[in-house]
C-alpha positions as CSV (number, residue, x, y, z in Angstrom):
1,M,12.0,-18.4,-1.8
2,T,14.1,-19.0,1.3
3,E,17.0,-16.5,1.7
4,P,20.5,-17.9,2.6
5,A,21.8,-16.8,5.9
6,R,24.2,-13.9,5.6
7,P,26.6,-12.5,8.2
8,A,25.7,-9.0,9.2
9,I,28.5,-6.5,8.1
10,G,30.6,-5.4,10.9
11,T,29.9,-8.3,13.2
12,W,32.4,-10.9,12.0
13,A,34.7,-12.1,14.8
14,L,38.1,-11.2,13.5
15,A,37.1,-7.6,12.8
16,N,38.2,-6.8,16.3
17,P,41.1,-8.8,17.8
18,Q,39.9,-7.9,21.3
19,S,37.0,-10.2,20.8
20,L,39.3,-13.2,21.2
21,T,38.9,-13.6,24.8
22,P,40.9,-16.3,26.7
23,N,37.9,-18.7,27.2
24,K,37.8,-19.0,23.4
25,L,41.4,-20.1,23.1
26,N,43.1,-23.3,24.3
27,W,43.9,-23.1,28.0
28,H,47.6,-23.3,27.6
29,L,47.6,-20.4,25.2
30,A,45.3,-18.3,27.4
31,A,47.9,-18.4,30.2
32,S,50.6,-16.9,27.9
33,I,48.5,-14.0,26.8
34,K,46.7,-13.1,29.9
35,T,48.8,-10.2,30.7
36,V,49.2,-8.8,27.1
37,A,47.3,-5.6,26.5
38,L,46.1,-5.3,23.0
39,P,46.1,-1.8,21.4
40,P,42.7,-0.4,21.0
41,D,41.3,0.1,17.6
42,P,41.7,3.6,16.2
43,P,38.5,5.7,15.9
44,L,36.7,4.9,12.6
45,S,37.0,8.6,11.6
46,K,40.8,8.4,11.8
47,V,40.7,5.2,9.7
48,A,38.6,7.2,7.2
49,G,41.2,10.1,7.3
50,D,44.1,7.7,6.8
51,L,42.4,6.0,3.8
52,A,41.6,9.5,2.3
53,D,45.3,10.5,2.6
54,S,46.7,7.2,1.1
55,A,47.5,6.9,-2.6
56,P,45.8,6.1,-4.9
57,L,42.5,6.8,-3.1
58,R,43.7,10.3,-2.4
59,D,44.1,10.8,-6.2
60,A,40.7,9.3,-6.9
61,L,39.0,11.7,-4.4
62,Q,40.5,14.6,-6.2
63,W,39.5,13.2,-9.6
64,F,35.9,14.3,-8.9
65,V,37.1,18.0,-8.7
66,R,39.1,17.7,-12.0
67,Q,36.3,16.0,-13.9
68,K,33.3,18.2,-13.1
69,Q,32.6,18.8,-16.8
70,W,32.5,15.2,-17.7
71,I,30.3,14.3,-14.8
72,N,27.8,17.1,-15.7
73,E,27.7,16.0,-19.3
74,Q,26.7,12.5,-18.2
75,H,24.0,13.9,-16.1
76,L,22.5,15.8,-18.9
77,Q,22.7,12.9,-21.3
78,L,21.0,10.4,-19.1
79,C,18.3,12.7,-18.0
80,R,17.3,13.2,-21.6
81,I,16.5,9.5,-21.9
82,A,12.9,9.1,-20.8
83,A,12.5,6.5,-18.1
84,S,9.1,6.6,-16.4
85,T,8.3,3.6,-14.2
86,F,7.8,0.4,-16.3
87,F,9.5,2.1,-19.3
88,E,13.2,2.2,-18.1
89,Q,14.7,-0.1,-20.8
90,R,16.2,2.5,-23.0
91,R,17.9,4.2,-20.1
92,A,19.0,0.9,-18.8
93,E,20.6,0.0,-22.1
94,W,22.4,3.4,-22.1
95,M,23.7,2.8,-18.5
96,L,24.8,-0.7,-19.6
97,A,26.9,0.8,-22.5
98,Q,28.4,3.4,-20.2
99,F,29.5,0.9,-17.6
100,R,31.1,-1.3,-20.3
101,T,32.9,1.7,-21.7
102,L,34.3,2.4,-18.2
103,G,35.7,-1.2,-18.0
104,C,33.0,-2.8,-15.9
105,V,31.7,-6.3,-16.5
106,A,28.0,-5.4,-16.9
107,R,24.6,-7.0,-17.8
108,I,20.9,-6.5,-17.4
109,D,19.3,-9.0,-15.1
110,R,15.8,-10.7,-15.5
111,G,14.3,-7.9,-13.3
112,G,15.5,-5.2,-15.6
113,N,18.2,-4.0,-13.4
114,V,21.7,-3.0,-14.7
115,I,24.4,-5.0,-12.7
116,A,28.0,-3.9,-13.2
117,H,31.3,-5.0,-11.5
118,P,34.4,-2.8,-11.8
119,V,36.3,-6.1,-11.7
120,E,34.9,-9.5,-12.7
121,N,33.9,-11.2,-9.5
122,R,31.1,-13.8,-9.7
123,T,31.4,-15.1,-6.2
124,G,31.2,-12.2,-3.9
125,P,30.6,-11.2,-1.2
126,Y,29.5,-7.7,-2.4
127,I,28.8,-4.3,-1.2
128,A,26.1,-2.8,-3.5
129,L,26.1,0.8,-4.6
130,T,22.6,1.4,-6.1
131,A,20.4,4.1,-7.7
132,H,17.0,3.8,-9.3
133,L,16.6,4.3,-13.0
134,D,12.9,5.4,-13.2
135,T,11.3,8.8,-12.8
136,V,7.8,10.0,-12.0
137,L,7.7,12.4,-15.0
138,A,9.6,12.0,-18.2
139,P,10.7,14.5,-20.9
140,R,9.0,14.2,-24.2
141,K,11.8,15.9,-26.0
142,D,15.5,16.7,-25.4
143,E,14.8,20.4,-25.0
144,E,12.8,19.8,-21.8
145,V,16.0,18.9,-20.0
146,Y,18.4,21.8,-20.3
147,V,21.2,23.7,-18.4
148,A,20.3,27.2,-17.4
149,P,22.8,30.1,-17.4
150,D,23.2,29.8,-13.6
151,G,24.4,26.2,-14.1
152,R,21.2,24.5,-12.9
153,L,19.9,21.5,-14.8
154,H,16.2,21.7,-15.3
155,G,13.8,18.9,-16.2
156,P,12.0,15.8,-15.0
157,G,14.2,13.4,-12.9
158,T,17.2,15.7,-12.8
159,A,17.5,15.4,-9.1
160,D,15.5,12.3,-8.5
161,N,17.3,10.3,-9.6
162,G,19.6,11.7,-12.2
163,A,21.9,12.7,-9.3
164,G,22.2,9.1,-8.1
165,L,22.7,7.6,-11.5
166,T,25.4,10.1,-12.4
167,A,27.2,9.2,-9.2
168,L,27.3,5.5,-10.2
169,L,29.1,6.4,-13.4
170,A,31.4,8.9,-11.7
171,I,32.4,6.3,-9.1
172,A,33.0,3.7,-11.8
173,R,35.2,6.0,-13.9
174,A,37.2,7.1,-10.9
175,I,38.0,3.4,-10.0
176,N,38.8,2.6,-13.6
177,S,41.1,5.7,-13.8
178,F,43.4,4.3,-11.1
179,P,44.3,0.7,-11.8
180,D,45.8,0.3,-8.3
181,L,42.3,0.6,-6.8
182,A,41.0,-2.5,-8.7
183,D,41.7,-4.9,-6.0
184,D,40.3,-2.7,-3.2
185,F,37.0,-2.4,-5.1
186,R,36.7,-6.0,-6.6
187,N,33.8,-6.7,-4.2
188,L,31.8,-3.7,-5.3
189,V,28.7,-4.1,-7.4
190,F,26.9,-1.3,-9.1
191,V,23.2,-1.6,-9.5
192,A,20.9,0.7,-11.6
193,N,17.5,-0.7,-10.7
194,V,14.0,-0.4,-12.0
195,G,10.7,0.3,-10.3
196,E,11.4,2.5,-7.4
197,E,8.8,5.2,-7.9
198,G,5.0,5.0,-7.5
199,E,3.4,1.9,-8.6
200,G,6.7,0.3,-9.5
201,N,6.4,-0.8,-5.8
202,L,10.2,-1.4,-5.5
203,S,10.1,-4.1,-8.0
204,G,13.7,-3.9,-9.1
205,M,15.0,-4.0,-5.6
206,R,12.6,-6.8,-4.6
207,Y,13.9,-8.9,-7.5
208,L,17.5,-8.2,-6.5
209,C,17.1,-9.0,-2.8
210,R,14.7,-11.9,-3.2
211,Q,15.3,-13.7,-6.5
212,S,18.7,-12.7,-7.8
213,S,21.8,-14.9,-7.2
214,T,23.9,-11.7,-7.2
215,G,21.5,-10.2,-4.5
216,S,21.9,-13.2,-2.3
217,R,25.7,-12.3,-2.0
218,I,25.2,-8.7,-1.1
219,Q,26.2,-7.9,2.5
220,A,25.3,-4.3,2.7
221,F,23.5,-1.6,0.5
222,L,24.5,2.0,0.0
223,I,21.6,3.5,-1.9
224,L,21.8,6.8,-3.7
225,D,18.6,8.7,-4.0
226,G,18.6,12.4,-4.9
227,P,21.3,14.9,-4.3
228,N,21.2,16.4,-0.8
229,I,23.7,15.1,1.8
230,D,22.1,16.4,4.9
231,H,20.3,13.2,5.8
232,V,20.9,9.5,6.2
233,T,17.8,7.3,5.8
234,S,18.1,4.4,8.2
235,Q,14.5,3.7,8.8
236,A,12.1,2.5,6.1
237,L,8.8,4.2,6.0
238,A,6.0,1.7,5.3
239,S,3.2,2.5,2.8
240,R,0.1,1.1,1.2
241,R,-1.4,2.3,-2.1
242,F,-5.0,1.7,-3.1
243,D,-7.1,2.1,-6.3
244,V,-10.7,2.9,-5.4
245,T,-13.3,2.5,-8.2
246,I,-17.0,3.3,-8.0
247,S,-19.2,2.1,-10.8
248,G,-22.8,2.4,-12.0
249,P,-24.9,2.2,-15.2
250,G,-24.5,5.9,-16.1
251,G,-27.1,7.8,-18.0
252,H,-28.4,11.1,-19.3
253,S,-27.9,14.1,-16.9
254,W,-31.6,15.0,-17.5
255,S,-33.7,12.0,-18.4
256,D,-31.9,9.7,-16.0
257,Y,-31.5,12.2,-13.1
258,G,-31.9,10.3,-9.9
259,F,-29.6,7.5,-10.9
260,A,-26.7,7.1,-8.4
261,N,-23.6,9.0,-9.6
262,P,-20.2,7.5,-9.1
263,V,-18.5,10.8,-9.1
264,H,-20.8,12.1,-6.4
265,A,-20.1,9.1,-4.2
266,L,-16.3,9.2,-4.7
267,A,-16.3,12.9,-4.0
268,R,-18.2,12.3,-0.8
269,A,-15.8,9.6,0.2
270,I,-12.7,11.7,-0.4
271,A,-14.2,14.7,1.5
272,S,-15.1,12.5,4.4
273,F,-11.8,10.8,4.7
274,T,-9.8,14.0,4.5
275,E,-11.7,15.4,7.4
276,Q,-9.8,12.9,9.5
277,R,-6.7,15.0,10.1
278,L,-3.5,13.2,10.9
279,P,-0.8,15.0,13.0
280,S,2.1,15.8,10.7
281,N,4.6,16.0,13.5
282,G,3.1,13.5,16.0
283,S,4.3,10.0,16.9
284,P,4.0,7.9,14.9
285,R,4.0,10.3,11.9
286,S,1.5,9.4,9.3
287,S,0.2,10.8,6.0
288,Y,-2.2,10.2,3.0
289,N,-2.5,11.6,-0.4
290,F,-5.2,11.3,-3.1
291,G,-2.9,11.7,-6.2
292,I,-5.2,10.8,-9.1
293,I,-8.9,11.3,-9.7
294,E,-10.6,10.4,-12.9
295,G,-14.1,9.5,-14.3
296,G,-16.8,10.6,-16.6
297,S,-17.0,11.2,-20.4
298,S,-19.0,14.4,-20.8
299,I,-20.6,17.2,-18.9
300,N,-24.1,16.0,-19.6
301,S,-23.7,12.3,-18.8
302,I,-24.0,10.5,-15.5
303,P,-20.5,8.8,-15.4
304,T,-20.4,5.0,-15.5
305,H,-17.3,5.0,-13.2
306,A,-15.1,7.3,-11.0
307,R,-11.7,6.3,-9.7
308,T,-9.0,7.6,-7.4
309,K,-5.6,6.4,-6.2
310,V,-4.5,7.0,-2.7
311,D,-1.1,6.6,-1.0
312,I,-1.0,6.0,2.8
313,R,2.2,6.1,4.9
314,S,3.1,5.7,8.5
315,E,6.0,5.1,10.7
316,S,3.9,2.5,12.5
317,P,2.5,-0.6,10.8
318,A,-0.4,-0.7,13.1
319,K,-1.4,2.9,12.3
320,L,-1.0,2.1,8.6
321,D,-3.5,-0.7,8.9
322,E,-5.8,1.6,11.0
323,I,-5.8,4.3,8.2
324,A,-6.4,1.6,5.6
325,A,-9.4,0.3,7.5
326,L,-10.7,3.9,7.8
327,L,-10.5,4.2,4.0
328,T,-12.6,1.2,3.5
329,N,-15.2,2.3,6.0
330,T,-15.4,5.8,4.5
331,V,-16.0,4.5,1.0
332,E,-18.7,2.2,2.3
333,R,-20.5,5.0,4.0
334,A,-20.2,7.2,1.0
335,L,-21.7,4.4,-1.1
336,E,-24.7,3.9,1.2
337,T,-25.4,7.6,1.3
338,E,-25.4,8.0,-2.5
339,N,-27.6,4.8,-2.9
340,E,-30.0,6.0,-0.3
341,R,-30.5,9.3,-2.1
342,A,-30.9,7.7,-5.5
343,T,-34.3,7.1,-7.0
344,G,-33.0,4.9,-9.7
345,A,-30.0,2.7,-10.5
346,K,-27.3,2.2,-7.7
347,V,-23.6,2.2,-7.6
348,T,-21.0,-0.3,-6.4
349,A,-17.4,0.1,-5.2
350,K,-14.2,-1.9,-5.4
351,I,-11.0,-1.3,-3.5
352,K,-7.9,-2.8,-4.7
353,E,-4.5,-2.6,-3.0
354,I,-1.9,-1.8,-5.8
355,G,1.2,-1.5,-3.8
356,S,2.7,-2.1,-0.3
357,R,6.2,-1.1,0.8
358,P,7.5,-2.9,3.9
359,G,9.0,-1.1,6.9
360,G,12.2,-1.7,8.8
361,K,14.9,-0.1,10.8
362,L,18.6,-0.3,11.0
363,R,20.2,-0.9,14.4
364,D,21.8,2.2,15.9
365,D,25.2,0.3,16.3
366,A,25.2,-1.1,12.6
367,Y,28.6,-0.9,11.1
368,I,27.3,0.8,8.0
369,L,26.0,3.7,10.2
370,Q,29.3,3.9,12.0
371,A,31.1,4.1,8.5
372,I,28.9,7.0,7.2
373,R,29.2,8.9,10.5
374,A,33.0,8.4,10.4
375,V,33.2,9.7,6.9
376,D,30.9,12.6,7.7
377,A,33.1,13.6,10.6
378,H,36.2,13.5,8.4
379,L,34.6,15.6,5.7
380,G,32.9,18.0,8.0
381,I,29.3,17.0,6.8
382,R,26.5,17.5,9.3
383,S,23.7,15.0,8.6
384,H,20.8,13.6,10.5
385,L,19.1,10.2,10.5
386,D,15.6,10.1,9.0
387,C,12.7,7.9,8.0
388,A,11.7,7.7,4.4
389,S,10.4,5.4,1.6
390,T,13.2,4.4,-0.7
391,D,14.8,1.3,-2.2
392,A,16.3,0.7,1.3
393,N,12.8,-0.5,2.5
394,V,13.4,-3.9,1.0
395,P,16.8,-4.9,2.4
396,L,15.9,-3.2,5.8
397,S,12.7,-5.3,6.0
398,M,14.8,-8.4,5.5
399,G,17.2,-7.5,8.3
400,L,20.1,-6.6,5.8
401,P,22.2,-3.4,6.4
402,A,21.1,-0.6,4.2
403,I,21.1,3.2,4.2
404,S,20.0,5.7,1.6
405,I,21.8,9.0,1.1
406,G,22.1,11.9,-1.4
407,A,24.7,11.8,-4.1
408,G,25.8,15.4,-3.8
409,G,24.9,18.7,-5.2
410,H,21.5,20.5,-4.6
411,G,18.1,19.9,-6.0
412,G,14.4,20.6,-5.6
413,G,10.9,20.3,-7.1
414,A,11.1,16.5,-7.2
415,H,8.1,14.7,-8.9
416,T,7.0,18.0,-10.5
417,P,7.7,19.7,-14.0
418,L,9.8,22.2,-12.2
419,E,12.5,19.8,-10.9
420,W,16.0,21.0,-10.8
421,F,19.6,20.1,-9.9
422,H,22.6,22.3,-9.3
423,P,26.0,20.6,-9.4
424,E,27.8,22.9,-6.9
425,G,29.2,20.8,-4.1
426,R,28.6,17.6,-5.9
427,E,32.3,16.5,-5.5
428,L,31.8,16.5,-1.7
429,G,28.9,14.0,-2.0
430,L,31.0,11.8,-4.3
431,K,34.0,11.8,-2.0
432,R,31.6,10.7,0.8
433,V,30.4,7.8,-1.3
434,L,33.8,6.6,-2.3
435,L,35.2,6.8,1.3
436,T,32.2,5.0,2.7
437,L,32.6,2.3,0.2
438,S,36.3,2.0,1.1
439,L,35.4,1.5,4.7
440,L,32.7,-1.1,4.0
441,L,34.9,-3.0,1.6
442,R,37.9,-2.8,3.9
443,D,36.0,-4.8,6.7
444,L,34.2,-7.2,4.3
445,P,34.6,-10.8,5.3
446,A,36.1,-13.1,2.7
């Protein structure tokens, strides 16, 4: 569908009175103001500092320190609700209930995303604070997500993206705890979206940006993904995912020896492809990963099929297509070699693209970047810009302002059974989020 035109945040004319040059005014007015020197705008970091020192925002920032225990309890509860990709509904319903308890007007949209407004506002425009619901691995029972004696939270999804979802609830409760903030945050919308991980292919964010009436009113996206606050993702890393299946009639390992073997052909294709080394620190940086291999039914049977799934990423769309073409050529050569060696039945191959994440890059002078840098300067946070694959890929590919940042605390082992999160320093990340939102909402056009 065709997207309505949206003004880029930070570029509206009245945001800076100095942009009203004389040739834009009536000539008789221009003469009267020609010699008037307008005061320069204060640095944005000073504006951030002034906001942080003003009541009631000052009290809300300190609320994160006082309410550590409540925040940690929410984190533990939500991470015990399994939410692997495509199976986020139970966690979505839990988040919906929490938002409503915190005074938000909340619903689940047709894409499966939880949409919540701290103050009812059906017209926008909005600034979106988002975090994805789904995880790569999911706990099978509550005991798999637990707090260790050192305060670490262990278990699938505790960092990615338990940290981001917990931050949504913490920000929502902080706003709700100080009624005088309601008007300042009436244009904020919380989004807990589905389908960020793996084969989810950013489905929740795609629906929000391309099909949702709420999404069409969003002017900028502040996306929370993981805990660490040392980076700001402003460039979307493009990726393509493929399912490669090689099939044959199968047979008995002894009596049908000589039939082409799908596992042998697939193994040859993978080995040949991985001999093509990509520089991990070159330009453009690129990568590939064969994450799943399966096939066969018994040790003494020639398999009827063998299958792998591969993830390809690159900072360059042209390089991405080049690597994808290399995959196709490698599979074809492996197939030819296996069939030439066979004295019986042959094998065939099918390559199916199962995911594609668009790339994009934020302008260096984008207002949302200026805002996060100003807040980092005020809070003493040292961060760097990076390129990664996150929910920000979708809005960035559409030319919409978006960054992805950590929600605070520390974590590691993402996408593994050993994933962990430590809440130490979480309040700094939450202050960063709330202050950045304040700057973005302050300069939002009506």
